[in-house]
N, CA, C and O atoms as a GROMACS GRO file, in nm:
protein
  544
    1MET      N    1   5.354  -0.607  -4.292
    1MET     CA    2   5.390  -0.741  -4.255
    1MET      C    3   5.529  -0.748  -4.243
    1MET      O    4   5.609  -0.724  -4.333
    2ALA      N    5   5.557  -0.785  -4.120
    2ALA     CA    6   5.715  -0.812  -4.099
    2ALA      C    7   5.731  -0.952  -4.143
    2ALA      O    8   5.662  -1.043  -4.098
    3ILE      N    9   5.836  -0.968  -4.241
    3ILE     CA   10   5.887  -1.048  -4.284
    3ILE      C   11   5.992  -1.123  -4.190
    3ILE      O   12   5.981  -1.245  -4.185
    4GLY      N   13   6.076  -1.072  -4.127
    4GLY     CA   14   6.162  -1.102  -4.012
    4GLY      C   15   6.295  -1.027  -4.027
    4GLY      O   16   6.315  -0.931  -4.101
    5ARG      N   17   6.400  -1.096  -3.928
    5ARG     CA   18   6.542  -1.043  -3.958
    5ARG      C   19   6.579  -1.106  -4.038
    5ARG      O   20   6.513  -1.207  -4.062
    6PHE      N   21   6.705  -1.078  -4.123
    6PHE     CA   22   6.807  -1.150  -4.217
    6PHE      C   23   6.953  -1.060  -4.181
    6PHE      O   24   6.946  -0.939  -4.161
    7PRO      N   25   7.050  -1.115  -4.176
    7PRO     CA   26   7.168  -1.071  -4.150
    7PRO      C   27   7.208  -0.949  -4.182
    7PRO      O   28   7.251  -0.942  -4.297
    8GLY      N   29   7.210  -0.806  -4.093
    8GLY     CA   30   7.215  -0.709  -4.109
    8GLY      C   31   7.111  -0.606  -4.116
    8GLY      O   32   7.131  -0.490  -4.151
    9GLY      N   33   6.971  -0.668  -4.074
    9GLY     CA   34   6.844  -0.573  -4.082
    9GLY      C   35   6.750  -0.700  -4.082
    9GLY      O   36   6.762  -0.822  -4.067
   10HIS      N   37   6.632  -0.589  -4.111
   10HIS     CA   38   6.513  -0.679  -4.112
   10HIS      C   39   6.406  -0.621  -4.230
   10HIS      O   40   6.420  -0.502  -4.261
   11ALA      N   41   6.318  -0.686  -4.285
   11ALA     CA   42   6.246  -0.666  -4.391
   11ALA      C   43   6.106  -0.669  -4.371
   11ALA      O   44   6.047  -0.765  -4.323
   12ASN      N   45   6.030  -0.519  -4.424
   12ASN     CA   46   5.881  -0.557  -4.414
   12ASN      C   47   5.842  -0.554  -4.559
   12ASN      O   48   5.918  -0.538  -4.654
   13ILE      N   49   5.703  -0.572  -4.563
   13ILE     CA   50   5.599  -0.509  -4.677
   13ILE      C   51   5.477  -0.460  -4.630
   13ILE      O   52   5.395  -0.512  -4.554
   14ILE      N   53   5.479  -0.340  -4.692
   14ILE     CA   54   5.356  -0.225  -4.661
   14ILE      C   55   5.281  -0.226  -4.772
   14ILE      O   56   5.324  -0.191  -4.882
   15PRO      N   57   5.143  -0.274  -4.743
   15PRO     CA   58   5.075  -0.232  -4.842
   15PRO      C   59   5.030  -0.096  -4.914
   15PRO      O   60   4.996  -0.007  -4.836
   16ILE      N   61   5.024  -0.066  -5.055
   16ILE     CA   62   4.948   0.044  -5.094
   16ILE      C   63   4.824   0.070  -5.117
   16ILE      O   64   4.778   0.026  -5.223
   17VAL      N   65   4.743   0.140  -5.035
   17VAL     CA   66   4.580   0.138  -5.040
   17VAL      C   67   4.534   0.227  -5.113
   17VAL      O   68   4.414   0.227  -5.136
   18GLY      N   69   4.621   0.329  -5.169
   18GLY     CA   70   4.547   0.416  -5.261
   18GLY      C   71   4.616   0.551  -5.268
   18GLY      O   72   4.723   0.562  -5.208
   19GLY      N   73   4.563   0.663  -5.338
   19GLY     CA   74   4.598   0.765  -5.345
   19GLY      C   75   4.569   0.840  -5.460
   19GLY      O   76   4.470   0.807  -5.526
   20PHE      N   77   4.648   0.947  -5.500
   20PHE     CA   78   4.624   1.001  -5.613
   20PHE      C   79   4.764   1.110  -5.675
   20PHE      O   80   4.848   1.165  -5.604
   21PHE      N   81   4.753   1.117  -5.822
   21PHE     CA   82   4.882   1.193  -5.851
   21PHE      C   83   4.807   1.283  -5.982
   21PHE      O   84   4.698   1.269  -6.037
   22GLU      N   85   4.924   1.382  -6.002
   22GLU     CA   86   4.870   1.467  -6.089
   22GLU      C   87   4.972   1.562  -6.150
   22GLU      O   88   5.040   1.626  -6.071
   23GLY      N   89   4.989   1.578  -6.264
   23GLY     CA   90   5.127   1.648  -6.316
   23GLY      C   91   5.066   1.680  -6.445
   23GLY      O   92   4.954   1.642  -6.477
   24GLU      N   93   5.159   1.766  -6.532
   24GLU     CA   94   5.117   1.822  -6.646
   24GLU      C   95   5.075   1.727  -6.752
   24GLU      O   96   5.022   1.770  -6.855
   25ARG      N   97   5.098   1.587  -6.732
   25ARG     CA   98   5.079   1.491  -6.860
   25ARG      C   99   4.992   1.381  -6.789
   25ARG      O  100   4.925   1.302  -6.855
   26LEU      N  101   4.996   1.380  -6.680
   26LEU     CA  102   4.950   1.243  -6.605
   26LEU      C  103   4.856   1.300  -6.481
   26LEU      O  104   4.890   1.393  -6.408
   27LYS      N  105   4.740   1.230  -6.472
   27LYS     CA  106   4.638   1.278  -6.344
   27LYS      C  107   4.586   1.168  -6.328
   27LYS      O  108   4.598   1.091  -6.422
   28GLY      N  109   4.501   1.114  -6.194
   28GLY     CA  110   4.438   0.983  -6.187
   28GLY      C  111   4.458   0.961  -6.050
   28GLY      O  112   4.488   1.049  -5.970
   29THR      N  113   4.436   0.804  -6.016
   29THR     CA  114   4.446   0.784  -5.885
   29THR      C  115   4.553   0.632  -5.894
   29THR      O  116   4.591   0.562  -5.987
   30ILE      N  117   4.572   0.630  -5.755
   30ILE     CA  118   4.675   0.519  -5.748
   30ILE      C  119   4.578   0.396  -5.674
   30ILE      O  120   4.531   0.408  -5.561
   31MET      N  121   4.560   0.270  -5.768
   31MET     CA  122   4.465   0.143  -5.687
   31MET      C  123   4.518   0.105  -5.574
   31MET      O  124   4.634   0.119  -5.533
   32PRO      N  125   4.421   0.050  -5.522
   32PRO     CA  126   4.445   0.007  -5.383
   32PRO      C  127   4.539  -0.172  -5.415
   32PRO      O  128   4.513  -0.260  -5.334
   33LEU      N  129   4.603  -0.192  -5.488
   33LEU     CA  130   4.698  -0.292  -5.551
   33LEU      C  131   4.830  -0.298  -5.561
   33LEU      O  132   4.884  -0.293  -5.672
   34GLY      N  133   4.891  -0.308  -5.463
   34GLY     CA  134   5.057  -0.310  -5.492
   34GLY      C  135   5.117  -0.291  -5.324
   34GLY      O  136   5.054  -0.273  -5.219
   35ALA      N  137   5.231  -0.300  -5.343
   35ALA     CA  138   5.303  -0.303  -5.192
   35ALA      C  139   5.436  -0.233  -5.198
   35ALA      O  140   5.484  -0.214  -5.310
   36ASP      N  141   5.489  -0.202  -5.111
   36ASP     CA  142   5.626  -0.139  -5.092
   36ASP      C  143   5.717  -0.253  -5.007
   36ASP      O  144   5.682  -0.292  -4.896
   37TRP      N  145   5.843  -0.303  -5.078
   37TRP     CA  146   5.879  -0.404  -5.014
   37TRP      C  147   6.013  -0.322  -4.954
   37TRP      O  148   6.081  -0.263  -5.038
   38THR      N  149   6.050  -0.316  -4.829
   38THR     CA  150   6.147  -0.230  -4.764
   38THR      C  151   6.255  -0.316  -4.673
   38THR      O  152   6.234  -0.323  -4.552
   39PRO      N  153   6.350  -0.371  -4.719
   39PRO     CA  154   6.440  -0.432  -4.624
   39PRO      C  155   6.490  -0.330  -4.558
   39PRO      O  156   6.518  -0.234  -4.631
   40ARG      N  157   6.518  -0.312  -4.407
   40ARG     CA  158   6.559  -0.207  -4.356
   40ARG      C  159   6.721  -0.267  -4.306
   40ARG      O  160   6.740  -0.387  -4.291
   41TYR      N  161   6.813  -0.178  -4.288
   41TYR     CA  162   6.960  -0.203  -4.235
   41TYR      C  163   6.980  -0.122  -4.101
   41TYR      O  164   6.948  -0.008  -4.067
   42ASN      N  165   7.046  -0.226  -4.037
   42ASN     CA  166   7.092  -0.173  -3.909
   42ASN      C  167   7.241  -0.116  -3.909
   42ASN      O  168   7.284  -0.072  -3.803
   43VAL      N  169   7.322  -0.114  -4.022
   43VAL     CA  170   7.441  -0.044  -3.998
   43VAL      C  171   7.437   0.024  -4.146
   43VAL      O  172   7.354   0.005  -4.235
   44GLY      N  173   7.539   0.099  -4.145
   44GLY     CA  174   7.609   0.210  -4.254
   44GLY      C  175   7.512   0.316  -4.258
   44GLY      O  176   7.419   0.315  -4.177
   45GLU      N  177   7.523   0.417  -4.353
   45GLU     CA  178   7.437   0.521  -4.371
   45GLU      C  179   7.308   0.482  -4.422
   45GLU      O  180   7.206   0.523  -4.369
   46ILE      N  181   7.308   0.404  -4.522
   46ILE     CA  182   7.170   0.353  -4.582
   46ILE      C  183   7.074   0.269  -4.491
   46ILE      O  184   7.097   0.168  -4.425
   47LYS      N  185   6.986   0.325  -4.503
   47LYS     CA  186   6.870   0.271  -4.366
   47LYS      C  187   6.771   0.158  -4.412
   47LYS      O  188   6.732   0.054  -4.357
   48ALA      N  189   6.740   0.227  -4.555
   48ALA     CA  190   6.643   0.098  -4.632
   48ALA      C  191   6.692   0.115  -4.782
   48ALA      O  192   6.761   0.208  -4.826
   49ARG      N  193   6.642   0.007  -4.851
   49ARG     CA  194   6.624  -0.022  -5.003
   49ARG      C  195   6.472  -0.009  -5.002
   49ARG      O  196   6.405  -0.081  -4.928
   50VAL      N  197   6.416   0.085  -5.085
   50VAL     CA  198   6.279   0.122  -5.111
   50VAL      C  199   6.273   0.032  -5.252
   50VAL      O  200   6.358   0.051  -5.338
   51ASP      N  201   6.164  -0.068  -5.270
   51ASP     CA  202   6.136  -0.127  -5.380
   51ASP      C  203   5.966  -0.115  -5.383
   51ASP      O  204   5.907  -0.180  -5.297
   52THR      N  205   5.886  -0.033  -5.480
   52THR     CA  206   5.742  -0.076  -5.470
   52THR      C  207   5.708  -0.076  -5.611
   52THR      O  208   5.763  -0.018  -5.704
   53ARG      N  209   5.596  -0.162  -5.608
   53ARG     CA  210   5.509  -0.180  -5.731
   53ARG      C  211   5.369  -0.155  -5.676
   53ARG      O  212   5.308  -0.185  -5.574
   54TYR      N  213   5.343  -0.078  -5.803
   54TYR     CA  214   5.168  -0.053  -5.800
   54TYR      C  215   5.122  -0.015  -5.918
   54TYR      O  216   5.191  -0.006  -6.019
   55ILE      N  217   4.944   0.022  -5.905
   55ILE     CA  218   4.906   0.080  -6.043
   55ILE      C  219   4.880   0.187  -6.037
   55ILE      O  220   4.852   0.238  -5.928
   56LEU      N  221   4.881   0.260  -6.155
   56LEU     CA  222   4.813   0.399  -6.163
   56LEU      C  223   4.696   0.382  -6.231
   56LEU      O  224   4.696   0.294  -6.317
   57LYS      N  225   4.588   0.449  -6.211
   57LYS     CA  226   4.478   0.441  -6.312
   57LYS      C  227   4.434   0.600  -6.380
   57LYS      O  228   4.354   0.664  -6.312
   58THR      N  229   4.472   0.650  -6.479
   58THR     CA  230   4.445   0.804  -6.537
   58THR      C  231   4.314   0.824  -6.547
   58THR      O  232   4.240   0.728  -6.573
   59ASP      N  233   4.259   0.962  -6.526
   59ASP     CA  234   4.131   1.002  -6.556
   59ASP      C  235   4.072   0.962  -6.647
   59ASP      O  236   3.950   0.948  -6.642
   60ASP      N  237   4.149   0.930  -6.764
   60ASP     CA  238   4.091   0.904  -6.893
   60ASP      C  239   4.096   0.707  -6.880
   60ASP      O  240   4.053   0.654  -6.982
   61GLY      N  241   4.121   0.652  -6.819
   61GLY     CA  242   4.087   0.519  -6.780
   61GLY      C  243   4.227   0.441  -6.847
   61GLY      O  244   4.212   0.324  -6.883
   62ALA      N  245   4.348   0.497  -6.861
   62ALA     CA  246   4.458   0.422  -6.899
   62ALA      C  247   4.514   0.333  -6.749
   62ALA      O  248   4.502   0.377  -6.634
   63MET      N  249   4.563   0.226  -6.781
   63MET     CA  250   4.616   0.164  -6.666
   63MET      C  251   4.776   0.152  -6.657
   63MET      O  252   4.816   0.063  -6.733
   64ILE      N  253   4.883   0.218  -6.585
   64ILE     CA  254   4.995   0.174  -6.586
   64ILE      C  255   5.058   0.131  -6.468
   64ILE      O  256   5.008   0.178  -6.366
   65SER      N  257   5.156   0.055  -6.452
   65SER     CA  258   5.210  -0.025  -6.377
   65SER      C  259   5.351   0.088  -6.324
   65SER      O  260   5.419   0.154  -6.403
   66LEU      N  261   5.365   0.085  -6.206
   66LEU     CA  262   5.480   0.159  -6.151
   66LEU      C  263   5.557   0.085  -6.064
   66LEU      O  264   5.522   0.022  -5.964
   67PHE      N  265   5.692   0.104  -6.124
   67PHE     CA  266   5.799   0.010  -6.016
   67PHE      C  267   5.871   0.089  -5.984
   67PHE      O  268   5.936   0.140  -6.076
   68THR      N  269   5.891   0.129  -5.873
   68THR     CA  270   6.006   0.244  -5.842
   68THR      C  271   6.124   0.153  -5.718
   68THR      O  272   6.078   0.058  -5.655
   69GLU      N  273   6.251   0.191  -5.702
   69GLU     CA  274   6.324   0.167  -5.665
   69GLU      C  275   6.458   0.306  -5.609
   69GLU      O  276   6.511   0.391  -5.681
   70GLY      N  277   6.476   0.280  -5.458
   70GLY     CA  278   6.511   0.377  -5.421
   70GLY      C  279   6.590   0.344  -5.267
   70GLY      O  280   6.593   0.234  -5.211
   71VAL      N  281   6.647   0.462  -5.223
   71VAL     CA  282   6.703   0.458  -5.113
   71VAL      C  283   6.655   0.586  -5.030
   71VAL      O  284   6.637   0.706  -5.052
   72LEU      N  285   6.641   0.492  -4.916
   72LEU     CA  286   6.616   0.592  -4.756
   72LEU      C  287   6.693   0.614  -4.659
   72LEU      O  288   6.719   0.509  -4.601
   73ARG      N  289   6.751   0.719  -4.607
   73ARG     CA  290   6.849   0.773  -4.507
   73ARG      C  291   6.767   0.844  -4.375
   73ARG      O  292   6.668   0.916  -4.388
   74GLY      N  293   6.820   0.813  -4.264
   74GLY     CA  294   6.759   0.914  -4.200
   74GLY      C  295   6.652   0.847  -4.079
   74GLY      O  296   6.659   0.728  -4.048
   75HIS      N  297   6.558   0.938  -4.019
   75HIS     CA  298   6.448   0.920  -3.933
   75HIS      C  299   6.324   0.909  -3.975
   75HIS      O  300   6.232   0.936  -3.899
   76VAL      N  301   6.299   0.863  -4.115
   76VAL     CA  302   6.180   0.866  -4.152
   76VAL      C  303   6.073   0.739  -4.102
   76VAL      O  304   5.953   0.729  -4.128
   77PHE      N  305   6.127   0.680  -4.050
   77PHE     CA  306   6.059   0.560  -3.998
   77PHE      C  307   5.982   0.595  -3.893
   77PHE      O  308   5.867   0.552  -3.883
   78GLY      N  309   6.041   0.680  -3.797
   78GLY     CA  310   5.971   0.736  -3.681
   78GLY      C  311   5.874   0.813  -3.711
   78GLY      O  312   5.756   0.800  -3.677
   79LEU      N  313   5.931   0.913  -3.790
   79LEU     CA  314   5.819   1.002  -3.862
   79LEU      C  315   5.664   0.929  -3.930
   79LEU      O  316   5.547   0.967  -3.923
   80ILE      N  317   5.712   0.839  -3.979
   80ILE     CA  318   5.584   0.736  -4.048
   80ILE      C  319   5.492   0.676  -3.923
   80ILE      O  320   5.369   0.682  -3.923
   81LYS      N  321   5.578   0.613  -3.809
   81LYS     CA  322   5.501   0.563  -3.716
   81LYS      C  323   5.476   0.645  -3.605
   81LYS      O  324   5.445   0.588  -3.501
   82GLY      N  325   5.484   0.783  -3.607
   82GLY     CA  326   5.439   0.856  -3.512
   82GLY      C  327   5.526   0.861  -3.399
   82GLY      O  328   5.478   0.917  -3.300
   83THR      N  329   5.641   0.816  -3.388
   83THR     CA  330   5.746   0.810  -3.256
   83THR      C  331   5.820   0.930  -3.243
   83THR      O  332   5.882   0.959  -3.141
   84MET      N  333   5.815   1.027  -3.381
   84MET     CA  334   5.906   1.142  -3.359
   84MET      C  335   5.823   1.241  -3.347
   84MET      O  336   5.704   1.212  -3.330
   85SER      N  337   5.857   1.366  -3.353
   85SER     CA  338   5.766   1.491  -3.338
   85SER      C  339   5.680   1.510  -3.447
   85SER      O  340   5.718   1.440  -3.541
   86LYS      N  341   5.578   1.579  -3.474
   86LYS     CA  342   5.461   1.578  -3.553
   86LYS      C  343   5.558   1.659  -3.695
   86LYS      O  344   5.546   1.631  -3.815
   87LYS      N  345   5.633   1.741  -3.644
   87LYS     CA  346   5.716   1.827  -3.754
   87LYS      C  347   5.789   1.730  -3.847
   87LYS      O  348   5.884   1.662  -3.807
   88LYS      N  349   5.742   1.727  -3.972
   88LYS     CA  350   5.786   1.644  -4.086
   88LYS      C  351   5.897   1.690  -4.146
   88LYS      O  352   5.892   1.685  -4.269
   89ASP      N  353   6.026   1.748  -4.084
   89ASP     CA  354   6.133   1.805  -4.102
   89ASP      C  355   6.210   1.707  -4.212
   89ASP      O  356   6.245   1.590  -4.192
   90ALA      N  357   6.227   1.794  -4.347
   90ALA     CA  358   6.286   1.708  -4.446
   90ALA      C  359   6.455   1.707  -4.426
   90ALA      O  360   6.524   1.619  -4.478
   91SER      N  361   6.498   1.788  -4.364
   91SER     CA  362   6.634   1.767  -4.336
   91SER      C  363   6.671   1.646  -4.231
   91SER      O  364   6.783   1.606  -4.199
   92LEU      N  365   6.552   1.604  -4.192
   92LEU     CA  366   6.591   1.471  -4.097
   92LEU      C  367   6.623   1.307  -4.172
   92LEU      O  368   6.666   1.204  -4.120
   93TYR      N  369   6.577   1.339  -4.323
   93TYR     CA  370   6.575   1.226  -4.396
   93TYR      C  371   6.618   1.247  -4.521
   93TYR      O  372   6.633   1.364  -4.556
   94TYR      N  373   6.645   1.148  -4.606
   94TYR     CA  374   6.685   1.162  -4.730
   94TYR      C  375   6.606   0.991  -4.810
   94TYR      O  376   6.625   0.871  -4.787
   95PHE      N  377   6.535   1.052  -4.888
   95PHE     CA  378   6.437   0.972  -4.935
   95PHE      C  379   6.429   0.981  -5.141
   95PHE      O  380   6.374   1.073  -5.201
   96ARG      N  381   6.461   0.926  -5.172
   96ARG     CA  382   6.467   0.927  -5.362
   96ARG      C  383   6.454   0.813  -5.414
   96ARG      O  384   6.513   0.723  -5.355
   97GLN      N  385   6.383   0.779  -5.526
   97GLN     CA  386   6.346   0.720  -5.593
   97GLN      C  387   6.378   0.698  -5.753
   97GLN      O  388   6.383   0.810  -5.805
   98HIS      N  389   6.399   0.607  -5.837
   98HIS     CA  390   6.339   0.610  -5.950
   98HIS      C  391   6.246   0.551  -5.982
   98HIS      O  392   6.200   0.465  -5.906
   99LEU      N  393   6.198   0.575  -6.089
   99LEU     CA  394   6.032   0.548  -6.130
   99LEU      C  395   6.037   0.468  -6.282
   99LEU      O  396   6.057   0.548  -6.373
  100PHE      N  397   6.026   0.366  -6.314
  100PHE     CA  398   5.987   0.302  -6.410
  100PHE      C  399   5.851   0.251  -6.453
  100PHE      O  400   5.788   0.167  -6.389
  101PHE      N  401   5.810   0.306  -6.563
  101PHE     CA  402   5.632   0.270  -6.612
  101PHE      C  403   5.640   0.196  -6.718
  101PHE      O  404   5.719   0.198  -6.813
  102SER      N  405   5.542   0.124  -6.692
  102SER     CA  406   5.494   0.015  -6.806
  102SER      C  407   5.347   0.030  -6.849
  102SER      O  408   5.275   0.039  -6.750
  103THR      N  409   5.272   0.036  -6.980
  103THR     CA  410   5.156   0.058  -6.985
  103THR      C  411   5.122   0.002  -7.135
  103THR      O  412   5.204   0.025  -7.223
  104GLY      N  413   5.039  -0.048  -7.156
  104GLY     CA  414   4.975  -0.092  -7.314
  104GLY      C  415   4.885   0.032  -7.384
  104GLY      O  416   4.844   0.043  -7.500
  105ASP      N  417   4.875   0.098  -7.297
  105ASP     CA  418   4.753   0.210  -7.366
  105ASP      C  419   4.850   0.314  -7.440
  105ASP      O  420   4.935   0.388  -7.392
  106ALA      N  421   4.812   0.297  -7.561
  106ALA     CA  422   4.882   0.375  -7.672
  106ALA      C  423   4.919   0.530  -7.644
  106ALA      O  424   5.025   0.586  -7.673
  107ARG      N  425   4.809   0.584  -7.580
  107ARG     CA  426   4.813   0.724  -7.529
  107ARG      C  427   4.920   0.760  -7.432
  107ARG      O  428   4.952   0.877  -7.413
  108TYR      N  429   4.975   0.660  -7.370
  108TYR     CA  430   5.108   0.660  -7.269
  108TYR      C  431   5.200   0.598  -7.312
  108TYR      O  432   5.288   0.580  -7.227
  109ALA      N  433   5.222   0.548  -7.426
  109ALA     CA  434   5.337   0.453  -7.441
  109ALA      C  435   5.483   0.550  -7.446
  109ALA      O  436   5.586   0.506  -7.499
  110TRP      N  437   5.476   0.667  -7.393
  110TRP     CA  438   5.578   0.726  -7.424
  110TRP      C  439   5.635   0.712  -7.278
  110TRP      O  440   5.742   0.763  -7.246
  111LEU      N  441   5.550   0.635  -7.187
  111LEU     CA  442   5.606   0.606  -7.057
  111LEU      C  443   5.704   0.498  -7.028
  111LEU      O  444   5.791   0.490  -6.940
  112ASN      N  445   5.666   0.412  -7.131
  112ASN     CA  446   5.759   0.294  -7.150
  112ASN      C  447   5.905   0.294  -7.143
  112ASN      O  448   5.973   0.208  -7.087
  113THR      N  449   5.958   0.420  -7.217
  113THR     CA  450   6.093   0.430  -7.218
  113THR      C  451   6.115   0.574  -7.134
  113THR      O  452   6.211   0.643  -7.169
  114ALA      N  453   6.048   0.611  -7.049
  114ALA     CA  454   6.073   0.719  -6.945
  114ALA      C  455   6.143   0.665  -6.812
  114ALA      O  456   6.117   0.557  -6.758
  115VAL      N  457   6.222   0.744  -6.774
  115VAL     CA  458   6.299   0.707  -6.656
  115VAL      C  459   6.233   0.860  -6.575
  115VAL      O  460   6.234   0.976  -6.616
  116GLY      N  461   6.190   0.812  -6.470
  116GLY     CA  462   6.137   0.942  -6.344
  116GLY      C  463   6.234   0.929  -6.242
  116GLY      O  464   6.306   0.830  -6.228
  117PHE      N  465   6.236   1.043  -6.163
  117PHE     CA  466   6.309   1.048  -6.028
  117PHE      C  467   6.202   1.094  -5.944
  117PHE      O  468   6.098   1.145  -5.988
  118ALA      N  469   6.234   1.072  -5.795
  118ALA     CA  470   6.109   1.111  -5.716
  118ALA      C  471   6.191   1.161  -5.608
  118ALA      O  472   6.277   1.086  -5.562
  119VAL      N  473   6.172   1.310  -5.546
  119VAL     CA  474   6.214   1.333  -5.391
  119VAL      C  475   6.092   1.292  -5.310
  119VAL      O  476   5.998   1.293  -5.388
  120ILE      N  477   6.065   1.269  -5.231
  120ILE     CA  478   5.996   1.178  -5.150
  120ILE      C  479   5.972   1.230  -5.004
  120ILE      O  480   6.065   1.209  -4.926
  121GLY      N  481   5.860   1.295  -4.954
  121GLY     CA  482   5.837   1.365  -4.797
  121GLY      C  483   5.749   1.300  -4.746
  121GLY      O  484   5.690   1.208  -4.804
  122ILE      N  485   5.725   1.341  -4.618
  122ILE     CA  486   5.622   1.278  -4.528
  122ILE      C  487   5.518   1.384  -4.529
  122ILE      O  488   5.553   1.493  -4.483
  123GLY      N  489   5.412   1.372  -4.568
  123GLY     CA  490   5.351   1.513  -4.575
  123GLY      C  491   5.188   1.475  -4.464
  123GLY      O  492   5.196   1.375  -4.393
  124PRO      N  493   5.092   1.535  -4.461
  124PRO     CA  494   4.984   1.538  -4.363
  124PRO      C  495   4.949   1.370  -4.371
  124PRO      O  496   4.946   1.285  -4.460
  125ASP      N  497   4.918   1.376  -4.198
  125ASP     CA  498   4.877   1.241  -4.143
  125ASP      C  499   4.960   1.122  -4.189
  125ASP      O  500   4.921   1.008  -4.216
  126LYS      N  501   5.113   1.184  -4.192
  126LYS     CA  502   5.188   1.064  -4.212
  126LYS      C  503   5.197   0.994  -4.370
  126LYS      O  504   5.258   0.890  -4.396
  127LEU      N  505   5.126   1.070  -4.460
  127LEU     CA  506   5.120   1.028  -4.612
  127LEU      C  507   5.244   1.048  -4.661
  127LEU      O  508   5.303   1.151  -4.630
  128VAL      N  509   5.312   0.945  -4.753
  128VAL     CA  510   5.431   0.970  -4.847
  128VAL      C  511   5.362   1.034  -4.951
  128VAL      O  512   5.252   1.009  -4.999
  129CYS      N  513   5.469   1.149  -4.986
  129CYS     CA  514   5.412   1.228  -5.094
  129CYS      C  515   5.551   1.254  -5.160
  129CYS      O  516   5.654   1.291  -5.103
  130TYR      N  517   5.531   1.228  -5.295
  130TYR     CA  518   5.632   1.231  -5.395
  130TYR      C  519   5.610   1.333  -5.487
  130TYR      O  520   5.500   1.349  -5.540
  131ASP      N  521   5.730   1.421  -5.514
  131ASP     CA  522   5.754   1.509  -5.629
  131ASP      C  523   5.866   1.459  -5.752
  131ASP      O  524   5.989   1.466  -5.754
  132ALA      N  525   5.749   1.395  -5.872
  132ALA     CA  526   5.858   1.322  -5.956
  132ALA      C  527   5.874   1.421  -6.068
  132ALA      O  528   5.813   1.525  -6.093
  133TYR      N  529   5.965   1.364  -6.122
  133TYR     CA  530   6.029   1.431  -6.259
  133TYR      C  531   6.080   1.325  -6.326
  133TYR      O  532   6.138   1.228  -6.276
  134MET      N  533   6.051   1.350  -6.466
  134MET     CA  534   6.066   1.258  -6.558
  134MET      C  535   6.219   1.346  -6.608
  134MET      O  536   6.258   1.462  -6.592
  135LEU      N  537   6.279   1.219  -6.675
  135LEU     CA  538   6.470   1.277  -6.712
  135LEU      C  539   6.456   1.253  -6.836
  135LEU      O  540   6.416   1.144  -6.877
  136THR      N  541   6.491   1.359  -6.920
  136THR     CA  542   6.486   1.350  -7.027
  136THR      C  543   6.610   1.348  -7.100
  136THR      O  544   6.609   1.338  -7.222
   0.00000   0.00000   0.00000
């Protein structure tokens, strides 16, 4: 969804339509509920501020809200839109986010005070892929 131009750039809202996650302590699906609010800038080194909000559902039924905030530099929009080569060369862009979680499920209460960090890439079929890490 194009929101339109603002001084220095323009904004888009991109729906999050689902996916999956898997790690040492979490595994499940990304619910098709949420969006990526991305103001893109025409000037300077930062091309976009990335702000996402969506819901994770663990395989054991816990619901976890995930809010991310990050920075995108480089040519990743061309990769996602398919206007660049099919090769997803990570040297062409810098895509990093902080991850903040909220849940009422006691089994995952440790997430409420966790701060994560994600290195993001563009995977097969132009899918966004995270390698996420918890900062301790």
